[in-house]
TIMAR-632443 format. One record per residue (C-alpha): residue in one letter; x, y, z; residue number from 1. Coordinates in Angstrom, 2 decimals, decimal comma. Layout:
BEGIN
NODE; A; X; Y; Z; NUM
...
***
This chain:
BEGIN
NODE; M; 91,58; 99,16; 65,80; 1
NODE; I; 94,90; 98,28; 67,41; 2
NODE; S; 95,33; 94,54; 67,80; 3
NODE; C; 98,63; 94,53; 69,76; 4
NODE; T; 99,67; 91,29; 68,11; 5
NODE; G; 102,56; 90,01; 66,00; 6
NODE; S; 105,32; 92,53; 65,41; 7
NODE; E; 103,71; 94,97; 67,87; 8
NODE; D; 104,29; 92,56; 70,76; 9
NODE; I; 107,82; 93,70; 71,46; 10
NODE; Y; 106,64; 97,31; 71,79; 11
NODE; Y; 103,51; 97,11; 73,94; 12
NODE; T; 104,91; 94,62; 76,46; 13
NODE; S; 108,47; 95,95; 76,81; 14
NODE; G; 109,88; 97,65; 79,88; 15
NODE; A; 109,08; 97,13; 83,56; 16
NODE; Y; 105,74; 95,51; 82,71; 17
NODE; A; 107,49; 92,58; 80,97; 18
NODE; S; 109,71; 92,05; 84,00; 19
NODE; N; 106,70; 91,73; 86,29; 20
NODE; Y; 103,89; 90,23; 84,18; 21
NODE; D; 103,33; 87,55; 81,54; 22
NODE; T; 100,79; 88,35; 78,81; 23
NODE; L; 98,37; 85,45; 78,31; 24
NODE; E; 95,25; 86,07; 76,21; 25
NODE; H; 93,80; 88,78; 73,97; 26
NODE; I; 90,53; 90,21; 75,34; 27
NODE; G; 89,72; 93,10; 73,02; 28
NODE; S; 90,94; 95,98; 70,84; 29
NODE; G; 90,03; 99,63; 70,34; 30
NODE; A; 91,13; 102,86; 68,71; 31
NODE; F; 93,67; 103,60; 71,45; 32
NODE; G; 95,11; 100,15; 72,12; 33
NODE; C; 94,09; 96,72; 73,38; 34
NODE; V; 93,25; 94,70; 76,51; 35
NODE; K; 94,97; 91,47; 77,53; 36
NODE; L; 94,71; 88,89; 80,29; 37
NODE; S; 98,03; 88,80; 82,18; 38
NODE; A; 99,59; 87,03; 85,15; 39
NODE; R; 101,83; 88,54; 87,82; 40
NODE; R; 105,12; 86,64; 87,91; 41
NODE; S; 105,67; 86,92; 91,65; 42
NODE; D; 102,53; 84,97; 92,62; 43
NODE; G; 100,62; 84,04; 89,45; 44
NODE; L; 97,80; 86,54; 90,17; 45
NODE; L; 95,60; 86,99; 87,10; 46
NODE; V; 95,05; 90,62; 86,09; 47
NODE; V; 93,67; 92,57; 83,14; 48
NODE; T; 96,11; 94,86; 81,33; 49
NODE; K; 95,07; 97,76; 79,11; 50
NODE; F; 97,75; 98,87; 76,63; 51
NODE; I; 97,28; 102,47; 75,45; 52
NODE; R; 99,31; 103,82; 72,54; 53
NODE; K; 100,71; 107,22; 73,42; 54
NODE; D; 100,40; 108,62; 69,90; 55
NODE; R; 96,65; 107,86; 69,91; 56
NODE; V; 95,83; 109,90; 73,02; 57
NODE; L; 94,06; 113,11; 71,98; 58
NODE; E; 95,73; 116,45; 72,68; 59
NODE; G; 93,13; 117,40; 75,27; 60
NODE; G; 93,31; 113,99; 76,93; 61
NODE; W; 96,45; 114,55; 79,01; 62
NODE; T; 96,94; 115,51; 82,66; 63
NODE; N; 100,09; 116,54; 84,55; 64
NODE; D; 100,22; 114,21; 87,55; 65
NODE; K; 102,45; 115,14; 90,51; 66
NODE; Q; 103,76; 111,59; 90,86; 67
NODE; Y; 103,78; 110,23; 87,31; 68
NODE; G; 104,20; 113,32; 85,14; 69
NODE; R; 102,22; 113,75; 81,91; 70
NODE; I; 99,79; 110,85; 81,60; 71
NODE; P; 96,36; 110,32; 79,98; 72
NODE; T; 93,52; 111,81; 82,00; 73
NODE; E; 91,85; 108,40; 82,03; 74
NODE; I; 94,77; 106,86; 83,94; 75
NODE; N; 95,06; 109,86; 86,25; 76
NODE; L; 91,41; 109,58; 87,20; 77
NODE; L; 91,40; 105,84; 87,72; 78
NODE; L; 94,49; 105,86; 89,92; 79
NODE; G; 92,84; 108,40; 92,22; 80
NODE; L; 89,33; 106,94; 92,46; 81
NODE; D; 88,30; 104,89; 95,47; 82
NODE; H; 84,69; 103,77; 95,22; 83
NODE; P; 83,22; 100,23; 95,21; 84
NODE; N; 80,25; 101,14; 92,97; 85
NODE; I; 78,75; 99,71; 95,29; 86
NODE; I; 77,55; 97,17; 97,81; 87
NODE; K; 75,33; 99,60; 99,68; 88
NODE; A; 74,37; 103,04; 98,39; 89
NODE; N; 75,47; 106,22; 100,17; 90
NODE; V; 72,00; 107,69; 100,75; 91
NODE; G; 73,21; 111,20; 101,53; 92
NODE; R; 75,37; 111,38; 98,41; 93
NODE; V; 72,57; 110,09; 96,18; 94
NODE; L; 70,13; 112,67; 97,48; 95
NODE; R; 72,67; 115,52; 97,23; 96
NODE; L; 73,02; 114,86; 93,52; 97
NODE; F; 69,33; 115,66; 93,12; 98
NODE; F; 69,23; 118,48; 95,69; 99
NODE; V; 69,72; 121,30; 93,19; 100
NODE; W; 66,49; 120,22; 91,49; 101
NODE; R; 64,62; 119,69; 94,76; 102
NODE; S; 61,52; 121,63; 93,61; 103
NODE; L; 60,97; 118,93; 90,95; 104
NODE; F; 62,03; 115,95; 93,04; 105
NODE; T; 58,69; 114,62; 94,30; 106
NODE; E; 58,06; 112,26; 97,20; 107
NODE; P; 57,04; 109,30; 94,95; 108
NODE; A; 60,21; 109,78; 92,89; 109
NODE; A; 62,31; 109,84; 96,06; 110
NODE; R; 60,63; 106,67; 97,29; 111
NODE; F; 61,46; 104,90; 94,04; 112
NODE; L; 65,09; 106,06; 94,08; 113
NODE; M; 65,77; 105,28; 97,74; 114
NODE; G; 63,45; 102,31; 98,19; 115
NODE; T; 64,97; 99,13; 99,56; 116
NODE; C; 65,46; 96,11; 97,33; 117
NODE; V; 64,78; 93,02; 99,41; 118
NODE; E; 63,40; 90,54; 96,87; 119
NODE; L; 66,41; 89,65; 94,72; 120
NODE; D; 66,61; 85,94; 95,46; 121
NODE; H; 64,33; 84,89; 92,61; 122
NODE; H; 66,74; 86,50; 90,11; 123
NODE; L; 69,86; 84,73; 91,40; 124
NODE; P; 69,46; 81,26; 89,81; 125
NODE; R; 69,27; 82,75; 86,29; 126
NODE; M; 72,22; 85,04; 86,96; 127
NODE; A; 74,37; 82,05; 87,87; 128
NODE; Q; 73,65; 80,45; 84,49; 129
NODE; L; 74,38; 83,47; 82,28; 130
NODE; H; 77,54; 83,92; 80,21; 131
NODE; T; 79,82; 86,26; 82,14; 132
NODE; Q; 82,89; 88,42; 81,88; 133
NODE; D; 85,13; 89,96; 84,54; 134
NODE; S; 85,02; 93,45; 86,04; 135
NODE; H; 88,16; 95,29; 87,13; 136
NODE; Q; 89,70; 98,40; 88,67; 137
NODE; V; 93,14; 99,96; 88,28; 138
NODE; I; 95,84; 98,92; 90,75; 139
NODE; N; 99,02; 100,11; 88,98; 140
NODE; F; 100,53; 101,04; 85,66; 141
NODE; F; 103,80; 101,06; 83,74; 142
NODE; Q; 104,94; 102,71; 80,52; 143
NODE; N; 107,55; 102,50; 77,80; 144
NODE; D; 108,35; 104,81; 74,89; 145
NODE; K; 105,23; 103,89; 72,94; 146
NODE; Y; 102,66; 102,48; 75,38; 147
NODE; F; 101,04; 102,96; 78,76; 148
NODE; Q; 100,41; 99,61; 80,46; 149
NODE; V; 97,50; 99,84; 82,91; 150
NODE; I; 97,24; 96,94; 85,37; 151
NODE; M; 93,74; 96,18; 86,65; 152
NODE; E; 92,42; 93,68; 89,17; 153
NODE; K; 90,46; 90,74; 87,82; 154
NODE; H; 87,32; 90,25; 89,86; 155
NODE; G; 84,41; 87,83; 89,89; 156
NODE; S; 82,00; 87,06; 87,08; 157
NODE; G; 79,71; 89,66; 85,56; 158
NODE; M; 78,39; 91,17; 82,34; 159
NODE; D; 77,60; 94,62; 81,05; 160
NODE; L; 74,20; 96,07; 81,84; 161
NODE; F; 73,17; 96,05; 78,15; 162
NODE; E; 73,47; 92,26; 78,07; 163
NODE; F; 71,88; 91,92; 81,50; 164
NODE; I; 68,78; 93,88; 80,45; 165
NODE; D; 68,53; 91,82; 77,27; 166
NODE; R; 68,72; 88,57; 79,25; 167
NODE; E; 66,47; 89,67; 82,15; 168
NODE; P; 63,23; 90,77; 80,42; 169
NODE; D; 61,10; 90,36; 83,55; 170
NODE; M; 63,28; 92,55; 85,82; 171
NODE; D; 61,09; 94,18; 88,47; 172
NODE; E; 61,19; 97,77; 89,71; 173
NODE; A; 62,88; 96,85; 92,99; 174
NODE; L; 65,88; 95,48; 91,11; 175
NODE; A; 65,87; 98,38; 88,63; 176
NODE; S; 65,91; 100,83; 91,54; 177
NODE; Y; 68,73; 98,93; 93,28; 178
NODE; I; 70,88; 98,98; 90,14; 179
NODE; F; 70,13; 102,61; 89,35; 180
NODE; R; 70,86; 103,76; 92,91; 181
NODE; Q; 74,36; 102,29; 92,70; 182
NODE; I; 75,15; 104,15; 89,49; 183
NODE; V; 73,76; 107,40; 90,87; 184
NODE; D; 76,00; 106,98; 93,91; 185
NODE; A; 79,03; 106,42; 91,67; 186
NODE; V; 78,24; 109,50; 89,56; 187
NODE; A; 77,65; 111,59; 92,70; 188
NODE; Y; 81,05; 110,50; 93,99; 189
NODE; L; 82,68; 111,60; 90,73; 190
NODE; H; 80,88; 114,97; 90,78; 191
NODE; E; 82,10; 115,61; 94,32; 192
NODE; L; 85,61; 115,32; 92,88; 193
NODE; N; 84,68; 117,59; 89,93; 194
NODE; I; 84,93; 114,68; 87,50; 195
NODE; L; 82,59; 114,01; 84,59; 196
NODE; H; 82,40; 110,49; 83,20; 197
NODE; R; 80,85; 111,78; 79,93; 198
NODE; D; 79,80; 108,38; 78,59; 199
NODE; I; 77,26; 106,96; 81,04; 200
NODE; K; 75,36; 104,14; 79,34; 201
NODE; D; 74,36; 100,53; 79,94; 202
NODE; E; 77,37; 99,17; 78,03; 203
NODE; N; 79,74; 101,02; 80,42; 204
NODE; I; 78,28; 99,42; 83,53; 205
NODE; L; 79,24; 95,96; 84,73; 206
NODE; I; 76,92; 93,95; 86,99; 207
NODE; N; 77,91; 90,75; 88,79; 208
NODE; H; 75,94; 87,73; 89,99; 209
NODE; K; 74,98; 89,56; 93,20; 210
NODE; F; 73,70; 92,62; 91,26; 211
NODE; H; 76,60; 94,81; 92,37; 212
NODE; C; 77,48; 97,37; 89,68; 213
NODE; K; 80,62; 99,16; 88,55; 214
NODE; L; 80,85; 102,16; 86,25; 215
NODE; I; 83,72; 101,56; 83,81; 216
NODE; D; 85,49; 103,04; 80,76; 217
NODE; F; 86,87; 106,44; 81,75; 218
NODE; G; 88,30; 107,11; 78,31; 219
NODE; A; 86,07; 110,16; 77,85; 220
NODE; A; 86,24; 111,37; 81,48; 221
NODE; T; 87,56; 114,78; 82,43; 222
NODE; F; 87,79; 117,27; 85,27; 223
NODE; F; 85,28; 120,12; 85,15; 224
NODE; D; 84,81; 123,63; 86,50; 225
NODE; P; 81,29; 124,01; 87,97; 226
NODE; D; 81,25; 127,67; 86,92; 227
NODE; K; 82,02; 127,05; 83,24; 228
NODE; L; 79,82; 125,86; 80,39; 229
NODE; S; 80,84; 123,31; 77,78; 230
NODE; T; 80,30; 123,15; 74,04; 231
NODE; R; 81,97; 119,86; 73,14; 232
NODE; F; 80,09; 116,57; 73,43; 233
NODE; C; 81,85; 113,33; 74,33; 234
NODE; G; 79,74; 110,22; 74,61; 235
NODE; T; 77,05; 108,22; 72,84; 236
NODE; L; 74,41; 109,91; 70,68; 237
NODE; E; 71,50; 107,95; 72,16; 238
NODE; Y; 72,35; 109,47; 75,56; 239
NODE; C; 72,80; 113,04; 74,27; 240
NODE; S; 70,61; 115,83; 75,70; 241
NODE; P; 68,55; 118,27; 73,57; 242
NODE; E; 70,72; 121,22; 74,67; 243
NODE; I; 73,77; 119,64; 73,10; 244
NODE; L; 71,92; 118,60; 69,95; 245
NODE; S; 70,72; 122,21; 69,62; 246
NODE; G; 74,31; 123,47; 69,77; 247
NODE; H; 73,83; 125,30; 73,07; 248
NODE; K; 76,41; 125,55; 75,82; 249
NODE; Y; 75,67; 123,23; 78,70; 250
NODE; R; 76,76; 122,17; 82,17; 251
NODE; G; 78,39; 118,77; 82,25; 252
NODE; E; 76,51; 117,70; 85,37; 253
NODE; E; 73,19; 118,36; 83,63; 254
NODE; Q; 74,18; 116,22; 80,64; 255
NODE; E; 75,05; 113,40; 83,05; 256
NODE; M; 71,63; 113,73; 84,68; 257
NODE; W; 70,03; 113,40; 81,23; 258
NODE; S; 72,15; 110,29; 80,56; 259
NODE; L; 71,06; 108,85; 83,90; 260
NODE; G; 67,44; 109,49; 82,86; 261
NODE; I; 68,01; 107,50; 79,65; 262
NODE; L; 69,60; 104,74; 81,72; 263
NODE; L; 66,68; 104,64; 84,17; 264
NODE; F; 64,12; 104,51; 81,34; 265
NODE; T; 66,06; 101,60; 79,82; 266
NODE; L; 66,16; 99,76; 83,16; 267
NODE; V; 62,42; 100,17; 83,71; 268
NODE; F; 61,13; 99,66; 80,15; 269
NODE; F; 63,99; 97,59; 78,62; 270
NODE; D; 64,35; 99,98; 75,68; 271
NODE; C; 65,74; 103,42; 74,80; 272
NODE; P; 63,15; 106,24; 74,95; 273
NODE; F; 64,35; 108,02; 71,79; 274
NODE; R; 65,03; 106,67; 68,31; 275
NODE; S; 66,38; 109,84; 66,66; 276
NODE; A; 67,78; 113,30; 67,36; 277
NODE; E; 64,47; 114,77; 66,20; 278
NODE; Q; 62,59; 112,89; 68,91; 279
NODE; V; 65,05; 114,11; 71,54; 280
NODE; L; 64,67; 117,74; 70,43; 281
NODE; K; 60,86; 117,47; 70,52; 282
NODE; G; 60,84; 115,59; 73,81; 283
NODE; D; 58,84; 112,97; 71,95; 284
NODE; F; 58,70; 109,84; 74,10; 285
NODE; W; 56,04; 107,72; 75,77; 286
NODE; F; 55,80; 105,16; 78,54; 287
NODE; P; 55,16; 101,78; 76,89; 288
NODE; R; 53,54; 100,13; 79,92; 289
NODE; D; 52,14; 100,88; 83,37; 290
NODE; V; 54,73; 101,25; 86,14; 291
NODE; S; 54,73; 102,85; 89,58; 292
NODE; E; 54,06; 106,55; 90,09; 293
NODE; G; 57,54; 106,96; 91,54; 294
NODE; A; 59,27; 105,51; 88,48; 295
NODE; L; 57,23; 107,69; 86,11; 296
NODE; M; 57,88; 110,84; 88,11; 297
NODE; L; 61,61; 110,25; 88,49; 298
NODE; I; 62,07; 109,61; 84,76; 299
NODE; S; 59,97; 112,68; 83,90; 300
NODE; V; 61,96; 114,87; 86,30; 301
NODE; M; 65,27; 113,79; 84,84; 302
NODE; F; 64,12; 114,63; 81,31; 303
NODE; M; 62,98; 118,08; 82,49; 304
NODE; L; 66,34; 119,12; 83,96; 305
***
């Protein structure tokens, strides 16, 4: 972990960043750097700043950007993305993501995925009382000799989806579908740009008090060639497909569909479908309670892909 405190302060905050922003509070640390709450000097605007140590970026994690030169792929992707993740789903984009598997995509599954969510009001009072954190998106970045300094907007209150599911044990299918549809739309948007997120999971999704979701943490993201297969896995083991666990080459889009299936199962049943790699390889899972035909079919389809 890199704390970015004490003697490190002069290094991670130096340069143009220090001339434009004041660093206020420590938010968190990781293997590549840390995150701080900052304020823009010109108007006092509160922002979130991610400090990334250059010597911790993996060799394959760099991209040559036309404007900024050699920068981490994560920053390159975030600077170029423009997607609200979302207030209203892009129906055409969501359906196109599933089009290649259209022979398996049944009418009940489609109804569940695209069904409207009109009964959210009864969830709102509890959401207003829950402990929250802020979501953010990149607006700019600076760098010095040792660090990249990524400036992100500080938005309204929210929490990650892992915490939300834990605190909302009676979530209904309409809300689960509404949440899932937003993430599918975000992933479809990325795939249209030939980008793989590679770590889709509930902890990398923020949800606010109005149930609007954002896919975050592009540290493992990369560009992909649709005609090439991959052998390397980046992500979280609980969301890993059987093809990868078997050591087979795989298409990145298919792994993301598997991860979305795990996410949907978790949204509907409030738990992960698999407890071990052996269960994943055997396809050994069960539905712990009765739900709609559409939910069952959509989950089953996504685990068949």
